[in-house]
C-alpha positions as a Markdown table, in Angstrom:
| # | Residue | x | y | z |
|---|---|---|---|---|
| 1 | Met | 12.1 | -34.8 | 10.7 |
| 2 | Val | 12.2 | -33.2 | 7.3 |
| 3 | Ser | 11.6 | -29.4 | 7.2 |
| 4 | Thr | 9.1 | -27.9 | 4.9 |
| 5 | Pro | 10.4 | -25.2 | 2.5 |
| 6 | Leu | 8.8 | -21.8 | 3.0 |
| 7 | Asp | 7.4 | -21.7 | -0.6 |
| 8 | Ile | 5.4 | -24.9 | -0.3 |
| 9 | Pro | 1.7 | -24.3 | 0.5 |
| 10 | Ile | 0.7 | -25.7 | 3.9 |
| 11 | Pro | -2.8 | -25.8 | 5.4 |
| 12 | Arg | -2.1 | -23.6 | 8.3 |
| 13 | Ala | 1.1 | -21.7 | 9.1 |
| 14 | Pro | 2.7 | -21.7 | 12.6 |
| 15 | Arg | 1.2 | -19.1 | 14.9 |
| 16 | Gly | 4.3 | -17.0 | 15.0 |
| 17 | Glu | 4.3 | -16.7 | 11.2 |
| 18 | Arg | 0.6 | -16.0 | 10.9 |
| 19 | Ser | 0.8 | -13.1 | 13.4 |
| 20 | Val | 3.0 | -10.9 | 11.1 |
| 21 | Tyr | 0.1 | -10.6 | 8.7 |
| 22 | Thr | -2.4 | -9.8 | 11.4 |
| 23 | Trp | -0.2 | -7.2 | 12.9 |
| 24 | Gly | 0.9 | -5.8 | 9.5 |
| 25 | Ala | -2.8 | -5.3 | 8.6 |
| 26 | Ile | -3.6 | -3.7 | 12.0 |
| 27 | Ala | -0.6 | -1.3 | 11.5 |
| 28 | Ala | -1.9 | -0.4 | 8.1 |
| 29 | Leu | -5.3 | 0.4 | 9.4 |
| 30 | Val | -4.0 | 2.5 | 12.3 |
| 31 | Ile | -1.5 | 4.5 | 10.2 |
| 32 | Ala | -4.2 | 5.1 | 7.4 |
| 33 | Phe | -6.7 | 6.2 | 10.0 |
| 34 | Ala | -4.2 | 8.5 | 11.8 |
| 35 | Gly | -3.0 | 10.0 | 8.6 |
| 36 | Phe | -6.4 | 10.7 | 7.1 |
| 37 | Ala | -8.4 | 11.3 | 10.2 |
| 38 | Pro | -8.4 | 15.2 | 9.9 |
| 39 | Thr | -9.4 | 15.1 | 6.2 |
| 40 | Tyr | -11.6 | 12.0 | 5.9 |
| 41 | Tyr | -12.4 | 9.8 | 8.9 |
| 42 | Leu | -12.9 | 12.6 | 11.4 |
| 43 | Lys | -13.4 | 15.4 | 9.0 |
| 44 | Gly | -16.6 | 16.5 | 10.8 |
| 45 | Ala | -14.5 | 17.3 | 13.9 |
| 46 | Phe | -11.6 | 19.0 | 12.1 |
| 47 | Gly | -13.6 | 20.9 | 9.5 |
| 48 | Gly | -12.0 | 22.0 | 6.2 |
| 49 | Ala | -13.0 | 22.0 | 2.6 |
| 50 | Glu | -15.7 | 19.6 | 1.4 |
| 51 | Leu | -14.4 | 16.5 | -0.3 |
| 52 | Thr | -15.1 | 15.9 | -3.9 |
| 53 | Pro | -17.0 | 12.7 | -4.9 |
| 54 | Ile | -13.9 | 11.0 | -6.2 |
| 55 | Lys | -12.1 | 11.6 | -2.9 |
| 56 | His | -15.0 | 10.1 | -1.0 |
| 57 | Val | -14.9 | 7.0 | -3.3 |
| 58 | His | -11.1 | 6.8 | -3.0 |
| 59 | Gly | -11.3 | 6.9 | 0.8 |
| 60 | Ala | -14.0 | 4.3 | 0.9 |
| 61 | Val | -12.2 | 1.9 | -1.5 |
| 62 | Met | -8.8 | 2.3 | 0.2 |
| 63 | Ser | -10.4 | 1.7 | 3.6 |
| 64 | Ala | -12.2 | -1.4 | 2.3 |
| 65 | Trp | -8.9 | -2.8 | 1.0 |
| 66 | Phe | -7.1 | -2.5 | 4.4 |
| 67 | Val | -10.1 | -4.0 | 6.2 |
| 68 | Leu | -10.1 | -6.9 | 3.7 |
| 69 | Leu | -6.3 | -7.3 | 4.3 |
| 70 | Leu | -7.0 | -7.9 | 8.0 |
| 71 | Val | -10.0 | -10.1 | 7.4 |
| 72 | Gln | -8.0 | -12.3 | 5.0 |
| 73 | Ala | -5.2 | -12.6 | 7.4 |
| 74 | Arg | -7.5 | -13.7 | 10.2 |
| 75 | Leu | -9.3 | -16.2 | 8.0 |
| 76 | Val | -6.0 | -17.9 | 7.2 |
| 77 | Ala | -5.0 | -17.7 | 10.9 |
| 78 | Glu | -8.2 | -19.5 | 11.8 |
| 79 | Gly | -7.7 | -22.2 | 9.2 |
| 80 | Arg | -10.5 | -20.9 | 6.9 |
| 81 | Ser | -8.5 | -21.1 | 3.7 |
| 82 | Asp | -11.6 | -22.1 | 1.8 |
| 83 | Leu | -13.4 | -18.8 | 2.7 |
| 84 | His | -10.1 | -16.9 | 2.2 |
| 85 | Arg | -10.0 | -18.1 | -1.4 |
| 86 | Lys | -13.6 | -17.2 | -2.1 |
| 87 | Leu | -13.2 | -13.8 | -0.7 |
| 88 | Gly | -10.1 | -13.4 | -2.8 |
| 89 | Val | -12.2 | -13.2 | -5.9 |
| 90 | Ala | -13.8 | -10.1 | -4.5 |
| 91 | Gly | -10.3 | -8.9 | -3.5 |
| 92 | Val | -9.3 | -9.0 | -7.1 |
| 93 | Leu | -12.2 | -6.8 | -8.1 |
| 94 | Leu | -11.5 | -4.4 | -5.2 |
| 95 | Ala | -7.8 | -4.2 | -6.3 |
| 96 | Ile | -8.9 | -3.2 | -9.8 |
| 97 | Ala | -11.3 | -0.6 | -8.4 |
| 98 | Leu | -8.6 | 0.7 | -6.1 |
| 99 | Val | -6.1 | 1.3 | -8.9 |
| 100 | Tyr | -8.7 | 3.0 | -11.1 |
| 101 | Val | -10.0 | 5.3 | -8.3 |
| 102 | Gly | -6.4 | 5.9 | -7.0 |
| 103 | Leu | -5.3 | 7.1 | -10.4 |
| 104 | Ser | -8.5 | 9.1 | -11.0 |
| 105 | Ala | -8.1 | 10.9 | -7.6 |
| 106 | Gly | -4.5 | 11.7 | -8.3 |
| 107 | Ile | -5.2 | 13.1 | -11.7 |
| 108 | Ala | -8.2 | 15.1 | -10.4 |
| 109 | Ser | -6.0 | 16.6 | -7.7 |
| 110 | Ala | -3.3 | 17.6 | -10.1 |
| 111 | Arg | -5.9 | 19.1 | -12.5 |
| 112 | Ala | -7.2 | 21.2 | -9.6 |
| 113 | Gly | -3.7 | 22.3 | -8.7 |
| 114 | Phe | -3.6 | 20.5 | -5.4 |
| 115 | Ala | -0.1 | 19.8 | -4.0 |
| 116 | Pro | 1.9 | 20.3 | -0.8 |
| 117 | Pro | 3.4 | 23.8 | -0.4 |
| 118 | Gly | 6.4 | 24.2 | -2.6 |
| 119 | Val | 5.7 | 21.2 | -4.8 |
| 120 | Pro | 4.3 | 21.8 | -8.3 |
| 121 | Pro | 1.1 | 19.7 | -8.9 |
| 122 | Leu | 2.6 | 18.0 | -12.0 |
| 123 | Val | 5.6 | 16.9 | -10.0 |
| 124 | Phe | 3.4 | 15.8 | -7.1 |
| 125 | Leu | 1.3 | 13.7 | -9.5 |
| 126 | Val | 4.2 | 11.2 | -9.8 |
| 127 | Leu | 3.6 | 10.1 | -6.2 |
| 128 | Pro | 0.1 | 8.6 | -6.6 |
| 129 | Val | 0.9 | 7.3 | -10.1 |
| 130 | Gly | 4.0 | 5.5 | -8.8 |
| 131 | Glu | 2.1 | 4.2 | -5.8 |
| 132 | Met | -0.5 | 2.6 | -8.1 |
| 133 | Val | 2.3 | 1.1 | -10.3 |
| 134 | Thr | 3.9 | -0.5 | -7.3 |
| 135 | Phe | 0.6 | -1.8 | -6.0 |
| 136 | Thr | -0.5 | -3.2 | -9.4 |
| 137 | Gly | 2.8 | -5.0 | -10.0 |
| 138 | Leu | 3.0 | -6.6 | -6.5 |
| 139 | Val | -0.7 | -7.5 | -6.3 |
| 140 | Thr | -0.5 | -9.0 | -9.8 |
| 141 | Ala | 2.6 | -11.1 | -8.8 |
| 142 | Gly | 0.8 | -12.1 | -5.6 |
| 143 | Ile | -2.3 | -13.3 | -7.5 |
| 144 | Leu | -0.2 | -15.2 | -10.1 |
| 145 | Met | 1.6 | -16.9 | -7.2 |
| 146 | Arg | -1.5 | -17.7 | -5.2 |
| 147 | Lys | -0.7 | -21.4 | -5.2 |
| 148 | Arg | 2.6 | -20.7 | -3.6 |
| 149 | Ser | 1.2 | -19.5 | -0.3 |
| 150 | Ala | 4.5 | -18.3 | 1.2 |
| 151 | Trp | 5.1 | -15.9 | -1.7 |
| 152 | His | 1.4 | -14.9 | -2.2 |
| 153 | Lys | 0.8 | -13.7 | 1.3 |
| 154 | Arg | 4.1 | -11.8 | 1.6 |
| 155 | Leu | 3.7 | -10.0 | -1.7 |
| 156 | Met | 0.1 | -9.0 | -0.9 |
| 157 | Leu | 1.2 | -7.6 | 2.5 |
| 158 | Val | 4.1 | -5.6 | 0.9 |
| 159 | Ala | 1.7 | -4.3 | -1.8 |
| 160 | Ser | -0.7 | -3.1 | 0.9 |
| 161 | Leu | 1.9 | -1.5 | 3.2 |
| 162 | Ala | 3.5 | 0.3 | 0.3 |
| 163 | Met | 0.3 | 2.4 | 0.0 |
| 164 | Leu | 0.8 | 3.9 | 3.4 |
| 165 | Thr | 3.0 | 6.7 | 2.0 |
| 166 | Pro | 0.2 | 9.3 | 1.6 |
| 167 | Ala | -0.8 | 8.7 | 5.2 |
| 168 | Met | 2.8 | 8.9 | 6.4 |
| 169 | Ala | 3.1 | 12.2 | 4.4 |
| 170 | Arg | 0.1 | 13.7 | 6.2 |
| 171 | Leu | 1.4 | 12.7 | 9.6 |
| 172 | Val | 4.8 | 14.2 | 9.0 |
| 173 | Met | 3.4 | 17.4 | 7.5 |
| 174 | Ser | 1.0 | 17.8 | 10.4 |
| 175 | Phe | 4.0 | 18.2 | 12.6 |
| 176 | Thr | 6.6 | 19.8 | 10.3 |
| 177 | Gly | 4.5 | 21.5 | 7.6 |
| 178 | Val | 7.1 | 20.6 | 5.1 |
| 179 | Ala | 6.9 | 18.1 | 2.3 |
| 180 | Ile | 9.8 | 15.7 | 2.4 |
| 181 | Pro | 9.1 | 12.8 | 0.0 |
| 182 | Pro | 12.2 | 10.8 | 0.9 |
| 183 | Leu | 11.2 | 10.8 | 4.5 |
| 184 | Phe | 7.7 | 9.7 | 3.6 |
| 185 | Phe | 9.1 | 6.8 | 1.7 |
| 186 | Ala | 11.6 | 5.9 | 4.4 |
| 187 | Leu | 8.8 | 5.7 | 7.1 |
| 188 | Thr | 6.7 | 3.5 | 4.8 |
| 189 | Asp | 9.8 | 1.2 | 4.2 |
| 190 | Leu | 10.4 | 0.9 | 7.9 |
| 191 | Val | 7.0 | -0.5 | 8.4 |
| 192 | Ile | 7.5 | -3.1 | 5.6 |
| 193 | Leu | 11.0 | -3.9 | 6.9 |
| 194 | Ala | 9.7 | -4.4 | 10.5 |
| 195 | Cys | 7.3 | -7.0 | 9.2 |
| 196 | Ala | 10.0 | -8.7 | 7.2 |
| 197 | Ile | 12.4 | -8.8 | 10.1 |
| 198 | Tyr | 9.7 | -10.2 | 12.4 |
| 199 | Asp | 9.0 | -12.9 | 9.8 |
| 200 | Trp | 12.8 | -13.5 | 9.5 |
| 201 | Arg | 13.1 | -14.0 | 13.3 |
| 202 | Arg | 10.2 | -16.5 | 13.3 |
| 203 | Asn | 11.3 | -18.5 | 10.3 |
| 204 | Gly | 15.0 | -18.3 | 10.5 |
| 205 | Arg | 15.6 | -16.7 | 7.1 |
| 206 | Phe | 14.7 | -13.5 | 5.2 |
| 207 | His | 12.1 | -14.8 | 2.8 |
| 208 | Pro | 12.9 | -13.9 | -0.9 |
| 209 | Ala | 9.3 | -12.7 | -1.3 |
| 210 | Phe | 10.0 | -9.9 | 1.1 |
| 211 | Ala | 13.4 | -9.2 | -0.5 |
| 212 | Ala | 11.8 | -9.0 | -3.9 |
| 213 | Gly | 8.8 | -6.9 | -2.7 |
| 214 | Ile | 11.0 | -4.4 | -0.9 |
| 215 | Ala | 13.3 | -4.1 | -3.9 |
| 216 | Val | 10.4 | -3.2 | -6.1 |
| 217 | Val | 9.1 | -0.7 | -3.6 |
| 218 | Val | 12.4 | 1.1 | -3.2 |
| 219 | Phe | 13.2 | 1.0 | -6.9 |
| 220 | Val | 9.9 | 2.7 | -7.8 |
| 221 | Gln | 10.3 | 5.2 | -5.0 |
| 222 | Ala | 13.7 | 6.3 | -6.2 |
| 223 | Gly | 12.6 | 6.1 | -9.8 |
| 224 | Arg | 9.7 | 8.4 | -9.4 |
| 225 | Leu | 11.7 | 11.0 | -7.5 |
| 226 | Ala | 14.2 | 11.1 | -10.4 |
| 227 | Leu | 11.5 | 10.9 | -13.1 |
| 228 | Ala | 9.5 | 13.8 | -11.6 |
| 229 | Gln | 12.4 | 16.2 | -12.5 |
| 230 | Thr | 12.4 | 15.3 | -16.2 |
| 231 | Asn | 10.8 | 16.9 | -19.2 |
| 232 | Ala | 9.4 | 13.5 | -20.2 |
| 233 | Trp | 7.4 | 13.3 | -17.0 |
| 234 | Thr | 6.2 | 16.8 | -17.3 |
| 235 | Gly | 4.9 | 16.1 | -20.8 |
| 236 | Phe | 3.3 | 12.8 | -19.7 |
| 237 | Ala | 1.7 | 14.5 | -16.6 |
| 238 | Arg | 0.2 | 17.3 | -18.8 |
| 239 | Trp | -1.2 | 14.6 | -21.1 |
| 240 | Leu | -2.8 | 12.8 | -18.1 |
| 241 | Ile | -4.6 | 15.9 | -16.8 |
| 242 | Ala | -5.6 | 17.2 | -20.2 |
C-alpha cells in the first residue's frame, strides 16, 4: 500500500491526527479564559477598574477567534470541509480585525501608561506588537497554503496558540506578582510543542509546518526581548503612541 505524504490534501484526516486540533483549540480556550477571567470574563465577580471600549472589543474579537478555531477543527473532524472553507472567509476578516484591534489595544495601553510593575510602558508595548507580527505572518502563510491541508491547519494552530502569552502572563503574575517575559514565552511554547509532539507520535514524524511555525514564534519572542532594549524601539514606540 502506498503511503500518502503529509502535505497532500486528503478529504478526512485520521482520527488521531484530527484530535490534536480539537484539543489544541480547547487548550487555547481554557488558558485564555483562566488568564482573563479576573479582568474580563468574570470581571463582575472580581471587580476592578472599568474596561475601556477598545479592551471590550479586543476581548470579544480574541474570544471569537478561539471559538472559531475550535469550530473549524470540529468541522474538518466531521468531514464538513465544504462548510469549513466557507467559514474560512469569515475567518480571514476576523483575523484582520484581530490584528487591528490587538495593535490598537496595545498602543492605547502604552499611551495610558499601563504596564506590569517594573516594566516601562514603551518596553512593554513590544510584546503585543510582536504578538501581532507573529500572528499575521503565520496566518498569512496558512491562508496562502490553504490548498496544502497539512501545512494550512498546523500553521493556523500555531498562529492561534502563539497568542496565549498574555493569558500565560496573567496566570503567572497572579501567583508571583512578578513580570517574567521569558517564562511567559516558555509556557506558551510548551503548549505549542505539546501539540507538535502529539502530532509527531500520531504521524511518525515531526511535521515541517510545526518546525517552521515554532521557529518563527521563538525567533520573534527572542527578537522582541532584544529589540525592546534599543533606542530604535524606544523611538518607534514613541511614534506609535504619539
